[in-house]
VEXDREN-2710 file (C-alpha; in Angstrom, 1 decimal):
% VEXDREN-2710
k/r/px/py/pz
1/MET/-24.9/-28.2/-22.3
2/ASN/-24.2/-30.2/-19.2
3/VAL/-27.3/-28.6/-17.5
4/PHE/-29.6/-29.9/-20.3
5/LYS/-27.9/-33.3/-20.3
6/SER/-28.5/-33.6/-16.5
7/CYS/-32.2/-32.7/-17.0
8/PHE/-32.7/-35.5/-19.5
9/SER/-30.8/-38.1/-17.6
10/ARG/-32.6/-37.9/-14.3
11/ASP/-32.8/-41.1/-12.3
12/LYS/-36.0/-43.0/-13.2
13/GLU/-36.8/-43.5/-9.5
14/VAL/-36.7/-39.7/-8.8
15/VAL/-39.1/-39.0/-11.7
16/GLU/-41.4/-41.7/-10.5
17/PHE/-41.4/-40.3/-6.9
18/THR/-42.2/-36.8/-8.2
19/ALA/-45.1/-38.1/-10.2
20/ARG/-46.5/-40.1/-7.3
21/SER/-46.1/-37.2/-4.9
22/SER/-48.1/-34.9/-7.2
23/MET/-50.9/-37.5/-7.5
24/ILE/-51.3/-37.7/-3.8
25/ILE/-51.7/-33.9/-3.6
26/SER/-54.0/-33.8/-6.6
27/PRO/-55.7/-37.1/-7.4
28/VAL/-56.9/-37.7/-10.9
29/SER/-60.5/-37.1/-11.8
30/GLY/-63.1/-39.8/-12.1
31/ARG/-62.7/-43.3/-10.7
32/VAL/-59.3/-43.9/-9.2
33/THR/-57.6/-47.2/-9.8
34/GLU/-54.6/-48.8/-8.2
35/ILE/-52.5/-48.1/-11.3
36/ASP/-53.5/-44.4/-11.2
37/ASP/-53.0/-43.8/-7.5
38/PRO/-50.1/-45.0/-5.3
39/ASN/-52.2/-43.9/-2.3
40/LYS/-54.8/-46.5/-3.0
41/ASP/-55.6/-47.2/0.6
42/VAL/-57.3/-43.8/0.9
43/TRP/-59.0/-43.7/-2.6
44/ARG/-61.1/-46.8/-3.0
45/GLU/-64.3/-47.9/-4.6
46/GLN/-67.4/-46.5/-3.0
47/TYR/-69.1/-48.7/-0.4
48/SER/-71.2/-48.5/2.8
49/SER/-70.2/-50.9/5.6
50/GLY/-73.3/-50.1/7.6
51/ASP/-75.8/-52.9/7.7
52/GLN/-78.7/-51.7/5.5
53/LYS/-81.2/-53.7/7.6
54/ASP/-79.9/-52.3/10.9
55/LYS/-82.8/-50.1/12.2
56/SER/-80.4/-48.4/14.7
57/ARG/-79.0/-46.4/11.8
58/ILE/-82.2/-44.4/11.6
59/PRO/-82.1/-43.0/15.2
60/PHE/-78.4/-42.5/14.9
61/TRP/-78.9/-40.4/11.8
62/ASN/-81.8/-38.6/13.5
63/SER/-79.7/-37.8/16.5
64/GLY/-77.3/-35.8/14.3
65/PHE/-74.8/-38.7/14.5
66/SER/-74.1/-37.6/18.1
67/ALA/-74.7/-40.6/20.3
68/CYS/-74.1/-44.4/20.0
69/PRO/-77.4/-46.3/19.7
70/LYS/-75.8/-49.3/21.4
71/CYS/-74.3/-47.9/24.6
72/GLY/-76.0/-44.4/24.5
73/GLU/-72.7/-42.5/25.0
74/ARG/-71.9/-39.3/23.1
75/ASN/-68.5/-40.5/22.2
76/MET/-68.5/-41.0/18.4
77/ASP/-65.6/-40.7/16.0
78/ARG/-66.1/-40.0/12.3
79/PHE/-63.9/-39.9/9.2
80/GLU/-64.3/-40.0/5.4
81/GLU/-63.0/-42.7/3.2
82/ARG/-63.1/-41.1/-0.3
83/ALA/-63.7/-43.3/-3.3
84/GLY/-63.2/-40.8/-6.1
85/ILE/-63.0/-37.2/-7.2
86/ARG/-64.7/-35.4/-10.1
87/TYR/-63.3/-32.8/-12.5
88/ASN/-64.7/-30.0/-10.4
89/GLY/-63.1/-31.2/-7.3
90/GLU/-66.2/-32.8/-5.7
91/THR/-65.5/-36.0/-3.8
92/TYR/-67.7/-39.0/-3.0
93/GLY/-67.2/-42.1/-0.9
94/THR/-68.1/-43.3/2.6
95/GLU/-68.3/-41.6/6.0
96/VAL/-67.5/-44.0/8.8
97/PHE/-68.7/-43.6/12.3
98/MET/-67.2/-45.5/15.3
99/CYS/-68.1/-45.5/19.0
100/LYS/-64.9/-44.8/21.1
101/THR/-66.4/-46.1/24.3
102/LYS/-64.5/-49.0/25.7
103/ASP/-65.9/-52.4/25.0
104/CYS/-68.7/-51.0/22.8
105/LYS/-67.1/-51.0/19.3
106/TRP/-70.4/-50.1/17.5
107/SER/-69.8/-48.8/14.0
108/THR/-71.6/-48.0/10.8
109/SER/-71.2/-45.9/7.7
110/PHE/-73.1/-43.8/5.2
111/LYS/-72.3/-43.0/1.6
112/PHE/-71.6/-39.3/0.9
113/ASP/-71.5/-37.2/-2.3
114/ASP/-70.3/-33.6/-2.4
115/ALA/-72.5/-33.1/-5.5
116/ASN/-75.7/-33.8/-3.6
117/THR/-76.1/-30.5/-1.6
118/ASP/-79.7/-31.2/-0.5
119/ASN/-78.9/-34.6/0.9
120/TRP/-75.2/-35.2/1.4
121/HIS/-75.9/-38.8/2.7
122/SER/-78.1/-39.8/-0.2
123/GLU/-79.2/-43.1/1.2
124/THR/-81.1/-41.3/4.0
125/ALA/-83.3/-39.4/1.6
126/GLY/-86.5/-41.4/2.4
127/TRP/-85.8/-42.0/6.0
128/PRO/-88.4/-40.8/8.6
129/ARG/-87.6/-37.8/10.7
130/GLY/-88.3/-38.0/14.5
131/ILE/-88.0/-40.3/17.5
132/LEU/-89.0/-43.5/15.6
133/HIS/-86.7/-46.4/16.8
134/PHE/-85.1/-44.1/19.5
135/PRO/-83.7/-46.3/22.3
136/ASN/-84.4/-45.4/25.9
137/THR/-81.1/-43.5/26.3
138/TYR/-81.9/-41.3/23.3
139/LEU/-85.4/-40.6/24.5
140/LEU/-84.0/-39.4/27.9
141/MET/-81.6/-37.1/26.0
142/TRP/-84.4/-35.9/23.8
143/ALA/-86.6/-35.2/26.9
144/ASP/-83.8/-33.3/28.4
145/LYS/-83.3/-31.2/25.3
146/HIS/-87.0/-30.2/25.2
147/LYS/-86.9/-29.4/29.0
148/LEU/-89.5/-31.9/29.9
149/PRO/-90.0/-32.1/33.7
150/PRO/-88.1/-34.7/35.9
151/THR/-91.4/-36.5/36.6
152/VAL/-91.8/-37.3/32.9
153/LYS/-88.1/-38.3/32.5
154/HIS/-88.4/-40.5/35.5
155/GLN/-91.4/-42.4/34.0
156/ILE/-89.6/-42.8/30.7
157/PHE/-86.6/-44.3/32.6
158/ILE/-88.4/-46.6/35.0
159/GLN/-90.8/-47.9/32.3
160/LYS/-87.9/-48.3/29.8
161/LEU/-89.9/-46.5/27.1
162/ASP/-88.4/-46.0/23.7
163/GLY/-89.4/-43.8/20.7
164/ASN/-91.7/-46.5/19.2
165/LYS/-93.6/-47.0/22.5
166/ILE/-94.1/-43.3/23.0
167/LEU/-95.6/-42.9/19.4
168/LYS/-97.8/-45.9/20.0
169/LEU/-99.1/-44.6/23.3
170/LEU/-99.8/-41.2/21.7
171/GLU/-101.7/-42.9/18.9
172/GLU/-103.8/-44.9/21.5
173/ASN/-104.4/-41.8/23.6
174/LYS/-102.7/-43.5/26.6
175/LEU/-99.6/-41.3/27.0
176/ALA/-101.0/-39.2/29.9
177/GLU/-101.9/-42.3/31.8
178/THR/-98.6/-44.1/31.2
179/LEU/-96.4/-41.0/32.1
180/LYS/-98.7/-40.1/35.0
181/THR/-99.2/-36.6/33.7
182/ASN/-102.0/-34.4/32.3
183/GLU/-103.2/-33.5/28.8
184/LYS/-101.4/-30.2/28.8
185/MET/-98.1/-32.0/29.2
186/VAL/-99.1/-34.5/26.4
187/LYS/-99.6/-31.5/24.1
188/ARG/-96.1/-30.2/25.0
189/ILE/-94.6/-33.7/24.3
190/LYS/-96.5/-33.8/20.9
191/LYS/-95.1/-30.4/20.0
192/ALA/-91.6/-31.6/20.7
193/ILE/-92.2/-34.7/18.6
194/ASP/-93.5/-32.6/15.7
195/ASP/-90.4/-30.4/15.8
196/ARG/-88.5/-31.3/12.6
197/HIS/-85.1/-30.8/14.1
198/GLY/-86.2/-31.7/17.7
199/CYS/-84.7/-35.1/17.5
200/ILE/-81.1/-33.9/17.0
201/LEU/-79.1/-34.7/20.1
202/LEU/-76.0/-32.6/19.6
203/HIS/-74.1/-31.3/22.6
END
């Protein structure tokens, strides 16, 4: 009898702590509110802190989120800020990216959704693939990845060419002249540009 009595007379604080602990381990499905979840700093309403008009987000995404478009260093940190969880366990929220290079402090974010297997970052669905908006630092990494000769990389560097300029020169049929190379090399560069995954700058 004493055992049953002790079960029904548990301290309210202990019961509350147990409930809160279980919720942190297994959050409720659907939108999580402050009342539902004591761990509200982790589960918040979905948002994207990245500036939607910031064109540097396009090359950053194309690079495979590997290098900072501001300083050019491959020193990015990333983490998820989940906004909610569905009944099947799929989460959605925001993935935040921050440059860890001293004095740079560039950051952006992209919305993510586990349910969207084809395009996890749904807002990038219509974005162009390739070297469009690639800064000079990205273009040098891209040239290195495709094993373009040092003479080409040198011209890209000294003329401070970016992805947009390369595409324009190619369209105007002036790439060979600008890079001081031949048509055979231009065809090689064009092949690298046309490579769907050729813009990814992962280590």
